[in-house]
C-alpha positions as CSV (number, residue, x, y, z in Angstrom):
1,M,24.1,-20.5,30.8
2,K,22.5,-22.6,28.3
3,D,18.8,-21.3,30.2
4,H,20.2,-17.9,29.9
5,I,21.0,-18.1,26.0
6,N,17.5,-19.9,25.6
7,K,15.7,-17.2,27.5
8,F,17.6,-14.3,25.5
9,D,16.6,-16.2,22.3
10,E,12.8,-16.8,23.1
11,E,12.8,-12.7,24.1
12,M,14.7,-11.8,20.9
13,K,11.8,-13.9,19.0
14,K,9.1,-12.0,20.6
15,H,10.7,-8.6,20.3
16,L,10.9,-9.4,16.4
17,I,7.9,-10.6,16.0
18,H,6.4,-7.3,17.9
19,E,8.2,-5.6,15.3
20,Q,7.2,-7.0,12.4
21,K,3.6,-6.7,13.4
22,K,4.0,-3.3,14.0
23,L,5.7,-2.2,10.8
24,L,3.3,-4.4,8.8
25,S,0.6,-2.5,10.6
26,D,2.2,0.9,9.6
27,L,2.4,-0.4,6.2
28,G,-1.1,-1.1,6.2
29,E,-2.1,1.9,7.6
30,T,-0.1,3.8,5.1
31,L,-1.6,2.0,1.9
32,Y,-5.1,2.3,3.7
33,G,-4.7,6.5,3.7
34,I,-3.2,6.4,0.0
35,E,-6.2,4.2,-0.9
36,Q,-8.6,6.7,0.6
37,Q,-7.3,9.6,-1.0
38,M,-7.3,7.6,-4.7
39,T,-10.9,7.2,-4.8
40,F,-10.8,7.5,-8.6
41,S,-9.4,4.0,-8.7
42,K,-11.6,1.1,-7.7
43,D,-9.3,-1.4,-9.1
44,F,-6.9,-0.1,-6.5
45,R,-9.0,0.0,-3.6
46,D,-9.9,-3.4,-4.2
47,L,-6.2,-4.8,-4.4
48,I,-5.7,-3.1,-0.8
49,K,-8.8,-4.7,0.6
50,K,-7.2,-7.8,-0.6
51,L,-3.9,-7.5,1.2
52,D,-4.4,-8.8,4.8
53,F,-1.0,-7.6,5.9
54,L,-1.3,-8.9,9.5
55,K,-1.4,-12.6,8.4
56,K,1.1,-12.3,5.7
57,S,5.1,-13.0,5.9
58,P,7.4,-9.5,4.9
59,I,8.0,-11.8,1.7
60,E,4.5,-12.5,0.8
61,V,3.8,-8.5,1.1
62,A,6.7,-7.7,-0.8
63,A,5.5,-10.3,-3.3
64,R,1.8,-8.6,-3.5
65,L,3.3,-5.1,-3.7
66,S,5.5,-5.9,-6.7
67,C,2.2,-7.1,-8.3
68,L,0.5,-4.3,-7.1
69,E,3.2,-2.1,-8.9
70,G,2.8,-3.8,-12.0
71,V,-1.0,-3.4,-12.2
72,C,-0.3,0.3,-11.5
73,E,1.8,0.7,-14.2
74,I,-1.2,-1.1,-16.5
75,R,-3.8,1.2,-15.0
76,E,-1.6,4.2,-16.0
77,E,-1.4,3.2,-19.4
78,E,-5.2,2.6,-19.6
79,D,-5.5,5.9,-17.6
80,K,-3.7,7.9,-20.5
81,E,-5.7,6.0,-23.4
82,K,-8.8,7.0,-21.6
83,E,-7.6,10.7,-20.8
84,K,-6.9,11.2,-24.6
85,N,-11.0,10.7,-25.1
86,M,-12.3,12.6,-21.7
87,S,-14.3,15.8,-22.0
88,F,-12.6,19.0,-20.5
89,E,-15.1,18.6,-17.5
90,E,-13.4,15.1,-16.7
91,K,-9.9,16.2,-17.5
92,L,-10.5,19.3,-14.9
93,H,-11.9,16.9,-12.3
94,K,-8.8,14.3,-12.7
95,A,-6.6,17.4,-12.4
96,K,-8.2,18.5,-9.0
97,L,-7.8,14.9,-7.5
98,E,-4.4,15.0,-8.6
99,L,-3.6,18.3,-6.9
100,M,-5.3,16.9,-3.8
101,L,-3.2,13.9,-3.6
102,E,0.2,15.9,-4.3
103,N,-0.9,18.1,-1.2
104,W,-1.6,15.0,0.6
105,N,1.8,13.6,0.0
106,K,3.5,17.1,1.0
107,R,2.2,16.6,4.6
């Protein structure tokens, strides 16, 4: 009976590890896709590249994503300040990029 329980525990651990890696891989692919769409944000691309999802625990990934969210909020404030000083052509280009991102998110 003890062997059966140990075997079940091992199988469950393998399954959970596999599922964890799969979820982290999916998260990495999703964020990579977002990063590709947000070509106007070099800081965002650099942060995503620094996250090596499959080598981190879910807690570390969550902590890094929380930091990333804070950085994005700071960038939004900086972008608002820059937007005040943008030319018409720059504002038009930014609007086109936002529309492309919105269309991508609808998919």
